[in-house]
C-alpha positions in Angstrom: 181.8 114.2 91.6 184.8 113.0 90.0 185.9 111.3 87.2 184.4 107.2 87.5 181.8 108.4 90.4 178.7 107.0 89.8 175.6 109.5 89.7 172.7 108.3 91.7 169.7 108.3 89.6 167.3 111.3 90.0 164.3 113.0 88.6 163.4 116.4 87.9 160.8 118.1 85.7 161.9 119.7 82.6 160.9 123.0 80.9 157.0 121.7 80.1 156.9 119.9 83.8 157.2 116.5 82.5 159.4 114.3 85.0 162.9 113.4 83.3 165.2 110.8 85.1 168.6 110.5 84.7 168.9 106.8 83.7 166.4 107.0 80.5 168.0 110.4 79.7 171.5 108.4 79.6 170.1 105.1 78.2 171.1 105.5 74.7 174.8 107.0 74.8 176.7 109.6 76.7 174.5 112.5 78.1 176.2 115.8 78.6 174.9 117.6 81.6 175.5 121.5 82.2 174.4 123.5 85.2 174.1 127.1 84.8 173.4 129.4 87.3 170.3 131.7 85.9 168.1 131.0 82.9 168.2 134.0 80.8 171.3 135.6 82.0 174.2 136.8 80.0 176.6 134.3 80.7 174.4 131.5 81.0 172.6 132.3 77.6 175.8 132.4 75.5 176.7 129.3 77.3 173.6 127.4 76.8 173.2 128.7 72.9 176.7 127.5 72.3 175.3 124.1 73.0 172.3 124.5 70.8 174.8 125.6 67.9 176.9 122.4 68.3 174.0 120.1 68.6 174.4 118.4 65.7 178.2 117.8 66.5 177.3 116.2 69.9 174.5 114.0 68.2 177.0 112.8 65.8 179.2 111.9 68.5 176.1 109.9 70.1 175.6 112.0 73.0 172.5 113.9 74.1 172.5 117.5 76.1 170.4 118.5 79.2 170.6 121.8 81.2 169.8 122.0 84.7 169.4 125.3 86.7 167.7 126.3 90.0 165.2 127.9 88.1 161.3 126.8 87.5 160.2 124.9 84.9 158.3 128.1 83.5 161.5 130.3 83.6 163.2 127.3 82.3 160.4 127.0 79.3 160.6 131.1 78.4 164.5 130.6 78.4 164.2 127.3 76.1 161.5 129.0 73.5 163.5 132.6 73.4 166.7 131.0 72.8 164.9 127.7 70.7 166.7 125.1 72.6 165.6 121.4 71.5 167.4 119.8 74.4 165.8 119.5 77.9 166.3 122.3 80.7 165.5 120.3 84.2 164.6 122.8 87.3 166.2 121.4 90.4 164.4 124.1 92.8 165.9 123.0 96.1 169.6 122.1 94.3 169.5 118.7 95.4 170.9 117.5 91.8 173.6 120.6 91.9 174.5 119.2 95.7 175.0 115.4 94.5 177.1 117.1 91.6 179.3 119.3 93.9 177.9 122.5 92.2 175.6 124.1 94.8 176.9 127.2 96.0 176.0 128.1 99.7 177.0 131.6 100.2 176.2 133.1 96.8 173.0 130.9 96.8 170.5 133.5 95.9 172.1 135.4 93.7 173.9 132.4 92.2 172.6 128.9 93.3 175.1 126.7 91.2 178.7 126.6 89.9 178.9 126.6 85.8 180.3 123.2 85.4 179.6 120.1 82.7 179.7 116.6 83.1 179.5 113.7 80.8 177.7 110.7 82.2 177.9 107.7 80.4 174.6 105.1 80.3 175.9 103.4 83.5 175.5 107.0 84.8 179.5 106.9 85.4 180.5 110.0 85.2 183.6 110.3 82.3 184.1 114.2 82.0 184.1 117.5 83.9 184.7 120.9 83.2 184.5 124.1 85.3 184.7 127.9 84.5 182.2 130.6 85.5 184.2 132.9 82.5 184.5 131.2 79.8 181.2 130.3 78.3 182.4 128.4 75.0 184.7 125.9 77.2 182.1 123.8 78.4 180.3 123.0 75.1 184.1 122.8 73.3 185.7 120.5 75.7 182.7 118.3 76.1 182.9 117.6 72.4 186.5 116.9 72.3 186.1 114.9 75.4 183.6 112.5 73.8 185.7 112.3 70.6 188.4 110.7 73.0 186.3 108.6 74.8 185.2 106.9 71.5 
């Protein structure tokens, strides 16, 4: 996905097993979608906790947050519970949504199924921002928050 591309609507289960649809998640304002490789790993925990720590700032910018990985809902629930995440974590077990966004790995699929990338999608499901970094866990939330300010 590139800035200006329209994301096909999708539906994935969240950490509680409830179906969540992109069009509904993005209906009330920008949706920040961050893809992460493995729930509970050190880097993914740092990245997801940084989003959690900035959640009030994202809400003040009118945005909501959702994380996506290939982990099963039960693993997502344990990850969310342990780290006190109030935003949904979606399970993309076959990597179909990751494939749509261009972040699915093929060579390292068993160990690191998705690339660490963040997108902002507006209510029309148009990509407005994208950042990728495998090593700087803070850049995802920081840059997405800065992008929201410039999009306003």
